[in-house]
C-alpha positions, 0 to 999 in steps of 0.5 A: 942223835947218832942213831939214824946215822951210820956213825958213832956218837963220838963222831957226831959230837965231834962234828957238832963241836966243829959247827959250834966253833964255826958259830953256826950252832950253839949247845946248852947242856941240861943234865945228860941232855944237850940241846942244839940251836942253829944260829941263822945269821952266820949261815945267812952271811955265808949264803950272801957271800956265796951268792956274790961270787956266784954272780961274779963268776957267771958274769965272767963266764958269760963274757968268755962265752961271748968272746969265744962266739965272737972269735968263731963268727969272725973265723966263719966270715970270708 
């Protein structure tokens, strides 16, 4: 798995352990071969969480932009 990347096998192994502890990857060892499986549900939960906050901050920034535009329009009025 490390061959296509410019990193060592131990670095790849360390990253796989991090992903496994995070619950987004599971590994099964068969002799000298390790099979990795991506766990979809934790990734889906992370995407949903990010999407909720993206919508929240977009609304907040839109409100701020509207407020600034309103102030600028009031300053332009004689």
